[in-house]
Legacy VTK file of the C-alpha trace (Angstrom):
# vtk DataFile Version 3.0
C-alpha trace
ASCII
DATASET POLYDATA
POINTS 457 float
0.000 0.000 0.000
2.840 2.381 0.809
4.450 1.656 -2.548
1.143 2.284 -4.347
0.721 5.601 -2.521
4.246 6.659 -3.452
3.658 5.798 -7.110
0.348 7.681 -7.276
1.827 10.671 -5.465
4.812 10.591 -7.827
2.554 10.582 -10.912
0.214 13.325 -9.657
3.130 15.520 -8.535
4.628 15.613 -12.032
6.209 12.185 -12.288
3.981 11.492 -15.291
6.188 13.861 -17.247
9.278 11.897 -16.153
7.663 8.652 -17.366
6.868 10.311 -20.716
10.522 11.393 -21.041
11.656 7.818 -20.265
9.326 6.460 -22.957
10.538 8.981 -25.557
14.191 8.238 -24.710
13.610 4.581 -25.530
11.808 5.335 -28.793
13.407 8.362 -30.515
16.744 10.160 -30.687
15.360 13.685 -30.113
12.066 15.116 -28.859
10.717 18.306 -27.342
7.799 18.354 -24.887
5.751 21.577 -24.946
2.737 23.127 -23.245
0.776 26.160 -24.554
1.181 29.290 -22.492
-0.920 32.017 -24.052
0.529 32.811 -27.463
3.773 30.962 -26.679
4.858 27.359 -26.227
6.572 26.584 -22.920
9.235 23.851 -22.976
8.591 21.247 -20.255
11.440 18.871 -21.125
13.666 17.694 -23.981
15.238 14.430 -25.156
18.579 14.297 -26.937
18.835 18.036 -27.596
19.883 21.222 -25.800
17.440 24.147 -25.929
18.499 27.785 -25.948
15.526 28.908 -23.873
12.369 27.700 -22.188
9.853 29.370 -24.539
9.051 29.249 -28.240
7.631 32.692 -28.904
4.297 33.079 -30.757
4.129 29.452 -31.918
1.080 28.207 -29.990
-1.578 29.316 -32.471
0.392 28.027 -35.475
0.830 24.596 -33.924
-2.773 24.351 -32.728
-4.017 25.225 -36.235
-2.449 22.052 -37.654
-4.712 19.781 -35.606
-8.504 19.213 -35.644
-10.373 21.528 -33.273
-13.140 19.080 -32.311
-13.847 18.398 -28.644
-11.863 15.397 -27.337
-13.787 12.184 -26.709
-13.096 10.584 -23.355
-10.501 11.651 -20.816
-7.800 12.232 -23.432
-6.914 11.725 -27.099
-3.672 11.420 -29.058
-3.050 12.362 -32.682
-0.193 13.567 -34.861
0.377 15.985 -37.748
3.266 17.140 -39.942
4.749 20.514 -38.958
7.647 22.773 -39.803
9.012 24.518 -36.721
12.386 26.219 -36.816
13.469 23.885 -39.659
14.177 21.180 -37.054
10.869 19.623 -36.101
8.810 18.016 -38.844
6.180 16.141 -36.827
4.118 16.879 -33.740
2.153 14.532 -31.484
-0.705 16.075 -29.520
-1.935 14.647 -26.220
-5.107 16.509 -25.304
-7.801 16.577 -22.613
-10.766 18.892 -22.083
-8.773 21.646 -20.351
-5.170 20.904 -21.332
-2.843 20.105 -24.242
0.689 18.656 -24.387
2.731 18.602 -27.612
5.683 16.345 -28.438
7.810 17.591 -31.356
9.707 14.947 -33.367
12.171 15.045 -36.245
10.745 11.927 -37.918
7.233 10.643 -38.561
6.123 8.512 -35.571
5.456 4.836 -36.249
2.192 3.103 -35.356
3.952 1.195 -32.602
5.119 4.516 -31.151
1.562 5.854 -30.943
0.326 2.611 -29.388
3.081 2.620 -26.776
2.400 6.300 -26.059
-1.147 5.605 -24.858
-0.292 4.529 -21.262
1.975 7.566 -20.868
-0.813 9.759 -22.233
-3.162 8.261 -19.636
-0.739 9.123 -16.850
-0.346 12.637 -18.282
-4.147 12.926 -18.215
-4.250 11.975 -14.514
-1.537 14.510 -13.763
-3.232 17.304 -15.711
-6.635 16.523 -14.192
-5.122 16.737 -10.722
-3.456 20.049 -11.631
-6.791 21.377 -12.922
-8.631 20.296 -9.755
-5.932 21.784 -7.548
-6.024 25.096 -9.480
-9.833 25.090 -9.386
-9.842 24.585 -5.616
-7.393 27.450 -5.219
-9.565 29.701 -7.392
-12.688 28.675 -5.470
-10.969 29.503 -2.175
-9.949 32.871 -3.618
-13.468 33.440 -4.947
-14.963 32.516 -1.580
-12.719 35.082 0.097
-13.725 37.710 -2.455
-17.425 36.946 -1.906
-16.897 37.411 1.827
-15.094 40.702 1.147
-17.982 41.797 -1.086
-20.513 40.976 1.637
-18.571 42.991 4.195
-18.165 45.846 1.709
-21.897 46.008 0.966
-22.592 46.545 4.654
-20.737 49.874 4.678
-20.203 51.225 1.172
-23.568 53.004 1.028
-23.182 54.652 4.439
-22.996 58.476 4.208
-19.436 59.680 4.788
-17.170 62.540 3.640
-15.237 61.935 0.431
-11.890 61.542 2.229
-13.349 58.878 4.547
-14.941 57.185 1.547
-11.608 57.050 -0.280
-9.926 55.635 2.834
-12.655 52.982 3.072
-12.139 51.901 -0.564
-8.382 51.825 -0.090
-8.707 49.567 2.975
-11.169 47.222 1.216
-8.871 46.702 -1.772
-5.739 46.364 0.344
-7.273 43.807 2.726
-9.172 41.855 0.042
-6.753 41.642 -2.899
-3.305 42.456 -1.442
-1.883 44.689 -4.195
1.697 45.915 -3.994
0.440 49.493 -3.622
-2.799 51.425 -3.957
-3.392 55.168 -4.412
-6.606 57.122 -4.951
-6.576 60.416 -6.854
-9.296 63.038 -7.106
-9.984 64.731 -10.418
-10.922 68.414 -10.444
-10.658 71.403 -12.731
-7.101 71.976 -11.468
-6.000 68.431 -12.367
-5.497 65.208 -10.449
-4.487 65.362 -6.799
-3.555 62.635 -4.298
-6.411 61.773 -1.941
-5.729 58.513 -0.083
-3.509 55.416 0.081
0.186 55.126 -0.770
1.310 58.641 -1.606
2.818 59.066 -5.067
2.912 61.802 -7.743
-0.415 62.380 -9.477
-0.644 60.894 -12.986
-0.552 63.171 -16.009
-3.893 64.023 -17.564
-3.618 61.738 -20.565
-4.960 58.370 -21.658
-7.628 57.040 -19.311
-7.132 60.054 -17.026
-8.142 62.463 -19.815
-11.226 60.628 -21.088
-14.512 62.468 -20.721
-16.574 59.261 -20.595
-14.913 56.796 -18.246
-15.246 53.020 -18.647
-16.889 51.038 -15.862
-14.198 48.331 -15.933
-10.630 48.284 -14.576
-7.937 49.138 -17.128
-4.863 46.881 -16.877
-1.414 47.883 -18.186
1.804 45.869 -17.898
4.504 48.328 -16.844
7.434 45.897 -16.905
8.153 42.186 -16.512
7.093 42.136 -12.848
4.651 45.052 -12.573
1.042 45.407 -13.662
-0.885 48.657 -13.136
-4.674 48.657 -12.734
-6.699 51.884 -13.000
-10.249 51.702 -11.636
-12.266 54.824 -12.619
-14.967 56.006 -10.192
-17.301 58.763 -11.348
-20.810 60.132 -11.120
-22.354 63.286 -12.576
-20.202 65.640 -10.471
-17.229 63.696 -9.044
-14.354 61.747 -10.600
-11.773 59.613 -8.820
-9.171 57.122 -9.992
-8.030 54.154 -7.927
-4.522 53.216 -9.139
-2.998 49.943 -7.900
0.176 48.026 -8.722
0.563 44.245 -8.720
3.449 41.793 -8.881
1.464 39.290 -10.972
-1.195 39.210 -13.694
-4.711 39.527 -12.249
-7.038 36.520 -12.290
-10.475 36.852 -13.847
-12.245 36.753 -10.473
-10.028 39.595 -9.212
-10.864 41.740 -12.236
-14.561 40.890 -11.802
-14.406 41.910 -8.141
-12.718 45.184 -9.079
-15.406 45.870 -11.684
-18.153 45.058 -9.159
-16.546 47.257 -6.516
-16.155 50.073 -9.045
-19.841 49.905 -9.979
-20.876 49.802 -6.315
-18.598 52.720 -5.454
-19.960 54.777 -8.349
-23.557 54.118 -7.279
-22.680 54.912 -3.674
-21.089 58.236 -4.713
-24.266 59.194 -6.573
-26.553 58.075 -3.735
-24.519 59.955 -1.122
-24.559 63.070 -3.309
-28.334 62.836 -3.710
-28.674 62.260 0.026
-26.582 65.357 0.782
-28.552 67.453 -1.693
-31.814 66.213 -0.199
-30.618 67.065 3.312
-29.637 70.565 2.195
-32.985 71.063 0.496
-34.834 69.864 3.585
-32.792 72.244 5.715
-33.597 75.094 3.336
-37.305 74.239 3.413
-37.245 74.055 7.205
-35.397 77.360 7.322
-37.904 78.932 4.948
-40.848 77.622 6.986
-39.298 78.978 10.177
-38.595 82.317 8.484
-42.175 82.665 7.251
-43.604 81.763 10.656
-41.262 84.161 12.470
-41.934 86.901 9.947
-45.692 86.576 10.393
-45.367 87.020 14.163
-42.874 89.877 13.742
-45.134 91.865 11.392
-48.022 91.503 13.827
-45.849 92.876 16.633
-44.578 95.732 14.449
-48.129 96.733 13.623
-48.936 96.995 17.340
-46.196 99.579 18.083
-47.439 103.021 19.089
-44.137 104.934 18.987
-41.700 105.368 16.126
-38.681 104.595 18.319
-40.152 101.292 19.499
-41.109 100.413 15.907
-37.583 100.980 14.637
-35.945 99.212 17.586
-38.227 96.207 17.127
-37.666 96.202 13.344
-33.891 96.256 13.869
-34.271 93.353 16.287
-36.356 91.373 13.781
-33.782 91.878 11.019
-30.986 90.939 13.419
-32.798 87.697 14.247
-33.072 86.919 10.535
-29.315 87.575 10.178
-27.759 86.923 13.601
-24.174 87.831 12.652
-24.990 91.095 10.876
-25.224 94.758 11.844
-28.427 96.689 11.191
-28.610 100.497 10.869
-31.764 102.610 10.355
-31.936 106.105 8.871
-35.433 107.709 8.648
-36.928 111.017 7.525
-38.118 113.298 10.321
-40.799 115.984 10.109
-38.106 118.479 11.053
-36.918 118.136 7.458
-33.948 115.861 7.842
-32.859 112.239 7.516
-31.577 111.088 10.903
-29.990 107.900 12.249
-32.633 106.217 14.393
-31.563 102.648 15.356
-28.387 100.553 15.379
-28.046 96.847 16.295
-24.892 94.705 16.337
-25.426 90.940 16.287
-28.937 91.284 17.666
-28.042 93.747 20.435
-29.086 97.413 20.489
-25.860 99.442 20.328
-25.381 103.067 21.463
-24.704 105.507 18.625
-24.492 109.263 18.077
-27.531 110.516 16.134
-26.463 112.388 12.995
-28.775 114.107 10.567
-28.760 114.951 6.872
-30.834 118.051 5.992
-33.031 117.341 2.999
-36.679 117.463 2.030
-38.499 114.204 1.794
-37.321 112.758 -1.500
-39.560 111.483 -4.237
-38.841 108.222 -5.992
-37.734 108.583 -9.594
-37.665 104.959 -10.686
-34.875 104.186 -8.210
-33.712 100.788 -7.044
-35.142 98.838 -4.120
-31.807 97.323 -3.183
-28.109 98.278 -3.343
-24.955 96.202 -2.852
-22.163 98.377 -1.463
-19.549 96.020 -2.928
-20.664 97.192 -6.340
-21.582 100.804 -5.532
-19.935 103.082 -2.935
-22.082 104.374 -0.061
-21.747 107.993 -1.230
-22.919 107.042 -4.727
-25.874 105.090 -3.287
-26.990 108.095 -1.266
-26.589 110.256 -4.356
-28.844 107.888 -6.301
-31.367 108.243 -3.467
-31.085 112.030 -3.803
-28.899 112.637 -0.733
-25.912 114.345 -2.331
-22.894 115.195 -0.233
-20.590 113.606 2.315
-21.964 110.575 4.176
-22.625 111.760 7.746
-23.060 108.271 9.261
-19.795 106.452 10.142
-21.789 103.262 10.702
-22.186 102.989 6.914
-18.493 102.075 6.583
-19.159 98.494 7.736
-22.324 97.939 5.749
-22.873 95.741 2.713
-26.530 96.214 1.678
-28.895 99.189 1.539
-32.693 98.784 1.414
-34.525 102.068 0.623
-37.826 102.586 2.477
-40.154 103.740 -0.313
-43.805 104.464 0.432
-46.143 106.030 -2.113
-43.196 107.440 -4.039
-41.536 109.020 -0.978
-38.213 107.970 0.577
-39.052 107.414 4.250
-35.450 106.382 4.972
-33.308 103.281 4.451
-31.959 100.215 6.204
-28.247 99.420 5.970
-27.150 95.868 6.692
-23.766 94.163 6.902
-23.328 90.788 5.185
-22.736 88.835 8.355
-21.628 85.848 6.266
-25.203 84.674 5.686
-27.390 87.100 3.745
-27.378 86.498 -0.015
-29.664 88.000 -2.660
-31.131 84.574 -3.518
-31.761 83.544 0.079
-35.226 83.546 1.674
-33.892 85.759 4.492
-33.115 88.404 1.914
-36.751 88.392 0.818
-37.822 88.579 4.478
-35.687 91.710 5.004
-37.314 93.318 1.967
-40.775 92.552 3.381
-39.819 94.046 6.763
-38.414 97.124 4.986
-41.637 97.639 3.035
-43.749 97.172 6.169
-41.613 99.616 8.182
-41.907 102.211 5.384
-45.699 101.922 5.529
-45.754 102.235 9.328
-43.370 105.218 9.276
-45.759 107.067 6.964
-48.492 106.601 9.571
-46.383 108.197 12.318
-45.483 111.154 10.053
-49.106 111.715 9.148
-50.044 111.666 12.849
-47.444 114.377 13.638
-48.491 116.615 10.776
-52.219 116.661 11.641
LINES 1 458
457 0 1 2 3 4 5 6 7 8 9 10 11 12 13 14 15 16 17 18 19 20 21 22 23 24 25 26 27 28 29 30 31 32 33 34 35 36 37 38 39 40 41 42 43 44 45 46 47 48 49 50 51 52 53 54 55 56 57 58 59 60 61 62 63 64 65 66 67 68 69 70 71 72 73 74 75 76 77 78 79 80 81 82 83 84 85 86 87 88 89 90 91 92 93 94 95 96 97 98 99 100 101 102 103 104 105 106 107 108 109 110 111 112 113 114 115 116 117 118 119 120 121 122 123 124 125 126 127 128 129 130 131 132 133 134 135 136 137 138 139 140 141 142 143 144 145 146 147 148 149 150 151 152 153 154 155 156 157 158 159 160 161 162 163 164 165 166 167 168 169 170 171 172 173 174 175 176 177 178 179 180 181 182 183 184 185 186 187 188 189 190 191 192 193 194 195 196 197 198 199 200 201 202 203 204 205 206 207 208 209 210 211 212 213 214 215 216 217 218 219 220 221 222 223 224 225 226 227 228 229 230 231 232 233 234 235 236 237 238 239 240 241 242 243 244 245 246 247 248 249 250 251 252 253 254 255 256 257 258 259 260 261 262 263 264 265 266 267 268 269 270 271 272 273 274 275 276 277 278 279 280 281 282 283 284 285 286 287 288 289 290 291 292 293 294 295 296 297 298 299 300 301 302 303 304 305 306 307 308 309 310 311 312 313 314 315 316 317 318 319 320 321 322 323 324 325 326 327 328 329 330 331 332 333 334 335 336 337 338 339 340 341 342 343 344 345 346 347 348 349 350 351 352 353 354 355 356 357 358 359 360 361 362 363 364 365 366 367 368 369 370 371 372 373 374 375 376 377 378 379 380 381 382 383 384 385 386 387 388 389 390 391 392 393 394 395 396 397 398 399 400 401 402 403 404 405 406 407 408 409 410 411 412 413 414 415 416 417 418 419 420 421 422 423 424 425 426 427 428 429 430 431 432 433 434 435 436 437 438 439 440 441 442 443 444 445 446 447 448 449 450 451 452 453 454 455 456
């Protein structure tokens, strides 16, 4: 039993090739045993001849084309055909199974007795090759099982909302722990070019080739850099973001590895889009909530403004309302007085009433001549704004130096005053708070007219 085990182990571990060499040595003077390796033929062994190398370049397809391409019947088949390889070999014997092929090159036509005697050796070769195929299949299945486990663990987290830098770090860790590349680097693509984002730091690639394409493929792009280095570029992009995952490997990538990379790339792309939509939705919800709160607050504020009986309390309350709408801003009121002047009347800094020195500008109440309802002091100087409002001359209010916006208080064609407001980092012309300030300004203008009419009766 021990001897039988040793013989079987010897055959399945490659001893079948040794037995084939022994058979050929007893039958022919010279022979070459070959196995296809892609486009080349790899030399497994030789009889009676010295070879210069271990590979016959680009000969596999030529040799295969000399034999019938039908599917083998049974575990293995043997046949022969005339050839002309390198002017030395004139005949080839093929030993073939379902997943493998072995060639024996000869200088003379094999006799019938040779082919008959070759059959037992061919059977042993078949056992050896079948064992190799099963062993390789088991290794691939183990690798595939590990990749499936990695995919399951990835799916649990890849769609979680996270900042882009965290997301890149997550992808880098998944690839490093699942596939074990030599190195991995993730680059972000922007209008300024590619920049390093995560992984093994290295110079950013030039914007050419795959990195310059407008429409990116959804599959990894493999390039052999040198004899021992393969580079894989995995593009990740949605409508607004582009990233490139660049990894280096010491070996060619198996099909299941490339399939996993393609799957991960598709998942990552979908996750980028989903997270972007989620962020946009959150911002929109926040804006809607802010708008709802602004409308509700504005409704209450206008009711309170309407209840004020004194001009000073109206202006102080209005300044407070505007400060609540823009907490970081400064608010400054100038109104027309029946004494025939425009006078500073209220000043709030960050929601707090601030002492100021009242300063007046002598002028009759001005009539509107198609003027603007809003000024941006970044575009127009304060003195020019006042001139457009009809208040020509030096600006008497030092508080205007820190202001950004001016809202004239027009009522029935008369300038009742204006509100000056600093930016405060939040007020923008397209924002709902901007519209709320305009509503407050219009309401205050209407209320100011009432107080002036009461004084002039």
